[in-house]
N, C-alpha and C positions, 0 to 999 in steps of 0.2 A: 672405836666401833662404828661411829657415825660415818667416818671417812671411808671405811671399808664398805659399808652399806651403800653409800653414795656412788663409789667406784663400781660396785656390782650392778647397780641400777643403770648407770650410764652405759656400761658394757652391754647390758641386756637390751636397752633401747637401741643401741647401735646395731646389734644383731637383728633386731626386729625390723629396722629400717631397710635392711637388705633382704628383700623378699626372695624366697626360693620357689621355683616353679618346676612342674613336671609336665610331660607330654599330655595334652588333653585339657590342661588348665585354661581358664579364662585369664587373659592378660589385659590390664588397663593401667597405664602410667603416663602422665603428662599428655593426656589426650589420645594416646596411642592405644588402640583396642584390637584384640584378635584372639585366636586360639593357638596355644603353644603346640608346635609340631616338631620342634627339635630343641634340645637344651644341653648345655655343657655340664661337666661334672660339678661345677659350683652351684648349678641350679639358678644362676642369675642372668645368663646370657644364652641366646639361641635364636629361634626363628618362629614367627607367628604367621598364621594365614588370616586373610580378611574374613570378617563376618558376612560380608555380602559376596555374591557371585556375579558372573558375567557370561553372556552368550555372544559376546562380540567375536568377529572373525579375526584370524591371525593376520591376514593381509587382505587389503581391499582390491588391489590390482593384480590379477593372476599373471599378467605379462611379466611381472618382476619376480616371479616365484623362484627363479633359478639363480638369482644374483645377490641374495642378502647375506648369506654366510654367517648365521648366528649358531655356531656349532658348540658353544660351551655347555657342558652337561652338569657342572658342579655348582655354578653360581649364576643366577639369572641377571644379576647386576652387570655381569660381563656382556651378556646378550643385549641388555638395554644400552650399554655403552657402544656396542657394535651398531645398534639401530641408530643411535644419535650420529655416529660417524657416517653411516650410510645416508641419512637424511641431509646432513650438512654437505656431503660431497656430491649429492645428486639433486640438490635443490628441491627436496621433498618436504613433507611435514609429517607429524605424528599421526595424522588422519590416515596415512597409508597403512598403519598398523593398529587397527581398532582395539584389539585386546591389550596391547602394550599401552596405548593411550589411556584406556580405562584404568589400568593399574596406576598410572601416573596421576590420574585425576583424584585418587584417594588421598593424596598428599605426599609430602616429601618423604623419601625413603621407601615407598611402596614400589614393587616391581613384579614383572611376570616371572614365575619360578622356572628355573632350569629343570630338566627331567629328574635329576637326583633330588632336588627340593620338592618336586611333585611327588616323588616316591615317599618322601618324609611325610607329606600330607596324608597319603594313603595309609602309611604305617600308623599315623596318629588316629585316623578314623576307623581303620579296619584291622590293625595289627600288622599288616604287610600286604604286598601285592599278592593276589591269589583269591581263595574262596572267601565269600562274604562272611564277615563276623557280625551277625545281626546285633548281638548284645553290645559290643563296643560301639558300633555305629549309633545305636540308640542313645548311649550315654553322651557321646560327643554332640549329637544333634540336639539333645535336650539342653546342653550348655549353650549352644549357639542360639537356639530359639529363645532361651531365657534372657538373652541380651539382644533380642530383636534382630537377629541375623537371618540370612536366607537358609532354607532347609538344604540338607545334603541329598535329599531324595526327591523324586518327582513321581506323580501319579501316572502310570502307563495305562492301566486298565481301571475298571471301576473300583476294585479293591486291592490292586497291586501297586506297590511303590518300589522303585529301583533307584540306586545312587546315580547321580549325575556323572557324565563324562567330563574330563578336565584337560585343557591344553597346557603344554609347557611352552617356554620361549625357545626351546632347543630345536634347531633345524636338523632334519634328517638328510638323506641323500636324494638327489633327483627331484627337488621341489616338494619334499615331504616335510612334515612337522611331527614331532613326537608328542604323544598324549597318553593318558591312562584312561581307558574306557571300561565301563562295566558291561560285561557280557551276560545277559540273562540266560537262565537255564529253564528248559521245559520241565525238567525234574531236578529238584535241588534248589540251591540258593544263588547260583550264578557266581561270577568271579570278576575281580579286577585284573586287567591285562594291559601291559605296555604295548602300544602299537603306533603306527604312523599312518597319516592320511595326507592327501594333497593340501598344501597351505591354503589354496583358494577355497577349499571346502571347510576349513577350520571355522567353527562357530555355526555351521549349518546342520551339523549332526543333531539328531533328536536328543534333547536332554542335556545339552552342553552347559555346565555350571562351573566354569573356571574360577579360580581364586587367585588373588594377589598375595604376595608375601612381604614381610618386613623383618629385618634383623633387630634384635634388642640386646 
């Protein structure tokens, strides 16, 4: 009987050691912290976004805006690898890509999200791209703030707050970069929308609060 009980307790401890997560949860393990924005069926692996945000520009030198070729939409690590290749082949530094550089400064494994990963962020905080889900946004923002992270929203007017716009690492056509912007509405709650803007303007738009991502 004691042997059976010991085996059961050992199995129970092993199961508890393997934490399961869902979208919107706070994640902290081995010094890695963030908010879960994607998770697999096991609940053990996925993607987190950073607690902090950035208003850094996508690219510093607008003269190079047509020659970078970071077109990956599914995985920002691929765009980071393309950036490293571009830097190495052209004698540049990460300072050329301020937003990418900021993501790297958070530590090993952090990177600028591709557009599909940025959509995962918006799904996590809003339910999906589209009309503002105030209830869900408040829940996630409360979790972020409770762990001393940067707010998801900014104050526009005296009593009005809107979500930040966010850059992806994915390049569009003709010197553009893909982002998800929040479009305020004069009547109603506004909406999140996928759009492109010139790379040289990335980070200059009002309320840009881009996030880094990390796989776990």
